[in-house]
N, C-alpha and C positions, 0 to 999 in steps of 0.2 A: 655711532662714533663719527665725529667730524674729522675731515682730512686735515684741517688746520688745528694746531695745538697752541700756537703763539709762543712756544718755548724757544723757538729759534730766532725770535725777533731781535735779540741782543747780539746775534752773530755767532751763536754756538749751536752745537748739535750733540746728540747722544750717540755713543758707540754701543754696540751690542755688549751689554754688561753694565751700562748706565753712566759711565764716565762722560762728562761733557767736555768738548773741545771746540776750538775755533773752527768755523767753517772754512777758514783760510789755511788750515793745517794740511800738510803734505798727505796725510792719510786720507783726508776727505777729498783732496784733489785727485788722488789715485783711484779710489773707488768710484768717484764721480765720473772719471774718464772711462772707466770700465762700463758704467751705466750708459754713457754717451755712445760707446762702441756698440753696446747691446741694441740701442735704438737704430744705429746705422745698419746693423746686421738685420734687424727687422725690415728696414727699407729694402735691403738687398733681397731678402726672402720674398718680399711682396712683388718683385719684378716677375712678369709673366715668364720670362726665359728660365726662371729658377723653379718652376712648378715641380720638376722631378727632384729638386734638391731641398724642398721645404722641410723634410724630416731632419736632414743633417743640419740645416741652418737653425731649426728649432732646438736641436740637441746642443749646438754651439751656444745659443742664447741661454739655455738652461745652465750650461757650464759657466757662462759669464755671471749668472746670478750666484752660483756657487762661489766663484772668485770674489764677487762683491761682498757676500756675507762673511767670507773669511777676512777680507781686508777691513770690513766695517766692525770687526770684533776686536776687543782688547786681546792681546796675545795669550793671556792666561785663560780667557773665555774660549778661545779656539781649542785649547787642550782639555778644558773641563766640560764644556757643553758639546752636545751632539749637533754639529752643523754639517751640512752636506760636504762630502769629500770630493776632491779632485784626484783622479787616478791616472796612472801611466797609460791605461787603456784609452783614456780620453785623448791623449796625445797621439797614440798609435792610430786611432780612428782618423784623425786629421792627415796623418802620413799616408794611410791607405787611400784616402780620398784623393790626395795629391798625386799619388802614383797612378791611379786610374785616369785622372785627367791628363797627366803628363804623357801618358802613352798615346794620347789622341791629338796632341797639339805639336806643332813644329818646334824643334829645339830653339832655345833662346840664344840669339847670336849678338844681341845688342841691348842696351837699356831701352825701355819702352816708355814713350810718353803716355801718361794717363789720359784716357778719353777714348773717343771713337764711337761711343754710343752712350746715352744717358745711363742706362743700366750698368754699363762697365764703369762709368765715372763714379757712380755710387759705391761700387765695390772698391775702387781705388781710395775713395775718401775713408771708407771703413778700414782699409789696410793702414792708412796713415794714422788714424785715430788709435788703432791697435798698437802701432809702434810707439805712440806717445804713452799709452797705458803701460807698455812694457818698460819704457824708460823711467816712468814715475815709480813703477814697482821696484825697479832696481835701486832708485834713489831712496825709496822708503826702506829697502832692505839694509841700507847703511845706518838707519836710525833704530830699527826694531826688527825682530824676527819676521821674515816673510817666507811662506811656503815656497820653496824653490820650484815646485811644480807649476805655480802660478806664472812665474817668469818664463819657464820652459813652454807652457801652454800658449802664452801670449806671443812668444817668438814663433812658434809653429803656426799659430792662427794667422799671423800676418803673412807668412809664406803661403798658407792655404788660400788666403784672400787674393794674393798676387796670381797664383795659378788659376784660381777661379775666374779672375778678370780676363786672363788670356783665353780660357776655355769659353767664356761667354762671348768674347770677341769673335772667336771662331764660329760659334753657333749662330751668332747674329749676322754673320758674313760682313762684319765691320773691318775696317782697316786697322791693323796694328802698326802704329807709327814708331819706327825706330828713331832714337835720338841720334842725331848726327852733329857732333860738336863743331862749332865754328873754329876754324884754325887760322 
């Protein structure tokens, strides 16, 4: 089987279920952003500092594929076909991981400028892409039914990525730069 089908050359693509829609559709933009986020998580996972977190980051990538398959499906297909489920326990896992990291880093007293180390910067980019995926999912929910666990998971994942960036900053002995607004 070839990777190229030429069926998208006219600017349309198929949803799970067969309906063809414009590649510019909000639905495509939403799951495309989730796919972009998954790539950024892969880059974060590949950083040497995250060797001990590879399993959790792979789990997150798997959940993002679950979210993508849900978003790429026609709403009636989600109900009829067996596609992977997103569960409350997936969100709880992120919360537990944040609690463990939070216990080891100093309390946050100001906004933090993204950066300090290349690995930390990748994590901040992943966080901002996650926020975009969350916003797009919310917009899509105004047009069609979207599993609320998707929105909740993306919200929690962006929080997780922020805490992870702070934990990585600590582990790398990098400077966490507080934002000091000009007055």
